[in-house]
Each structure stands twice: as C-alpha cells, then as structure tokens.
N, C-alpha and C positions, 0 to 999 in steps of 0.2 A: 503494500499501500504505500502510496505517496501523499502526503499531508504537506499541503500548502499554505504558509502563513501568509497574509497578508495586509499590510499597515502595522499593528500594534499588537505586541502579546505581553498584556500586563494585566494587573489586576481587576480591571473593568471585563475583558474579555476571557479571562482566566477560563471560569467555570463553563462558559460557552464553548470553547474548545475544548476543554476536558470531556464533556459531554457527548459532543460530536466525535471525536477521537474514538472514544470508549465504545461509542454506537457501531462504528463502523468495523472496530476490531474485531467484535463479537460476532459481525456479518462475514467477515473476511476469511478466508480460507486460508491465505496466506499469512502467518503471522509475524513478517517482515515488515518495518515500517522506516519510509526514510522523509525525513523532517526536510521539506524545500524551503529554507529562509530566504533565499534569494530576493523576494519582495518584502520583508518584513522590515519596517522602517523603525521598531524601536522595542524593545525588551527590559523589564525588569524580572525581578527575584521570582515574581509568579510564572514566568517562562520556563526559567530553570526548574521549578516544581512540576510543571506540565510536562516538559520532557523527561524527568527524571523519573516520574511515576508512572509515562506509558512505558519507559525502558525496563524498567521492574516488570511491569504487567506482562511486557513481552517476552522477558528474560524467561519468567515460569512457564511460558508455553514453547520454549525453545526455538523463539524467534531472534533476530537481529533487528538494531537500530542504528540509523546514521544520520550525519548531518550533510545537507549541501547547501552551499550559495551563502557561507558565513560573509558578512560584512567585516571589515575590520575590527571595529567596536565589539560585535557579537562576538568574534574570534576571541578577542580579550576575554569578555564576560565568561566563556565557556572555558576559557584555560584558566581564570581566578578560582572558578567553581571546582575547578577537578573533574568536571563532565567531559572534556575532551581524553582525558586517560581511561574512559570506559567507553563512550559511544566515540566510534572514528568520524572524522570528516573529510568530504570531499570534495572537488570541485564543481562537480557535472552528477546528473542523475546516472547518466551511463554509469559512469566509473562507480559509484556506490552499488548499481546493479550488478556490477561484475563481483564486486567484491561479498556479496551476500552469499 
C-alpha cells in the first residue's frame, strides 16, 4: 500500500489520517506500506506517532514500512527521532518497492 500525505501531518490531521490508514490496512492483502511524503508541507510530533504506530502494527503482521520523498526538514526530524534507524527512507517509490 502506498500512503501519500498531502499538506500537513500534525495534531489537527493525525486522528483522520490514523483512521484512514488503519481502515485501509485492514482491507489490504499486502501488509507492506510506503509512506510517500513528497507532498507533505509540515509535520509535528503527531506525524512521528502516526508513522511509528503504523510501523508497529505492520511489523506484527510480518509487513514492512518505508518512507519516500523526504524533504531536508522532515529527514532531520526523522533522524532526530531515531525513526530512520528502523524505517528505511528511499528517493523513489520504485526504489522502495524493490527493497520490500
């Protein structure tokens, strides 16, 4: 599954995005997820929580998660949080798909 985030991933949008992702993961036969963040304009700590929570759920199901399209700012946030140590980041969706 490819989950594209457009605009802001913050405390205002976190519950909506969490619900949408969880509903899609229940329906999906493939338990891997690629977070396409190339159109994300802003992220706060709620965004880290969304991605970390989905990563944990997917991992329990034997799936993998990856990040694509990180801006310099979002890359720094993911590095500081330690998330890049467990969820790999790629430049393109094709590259992420090849590594799943």
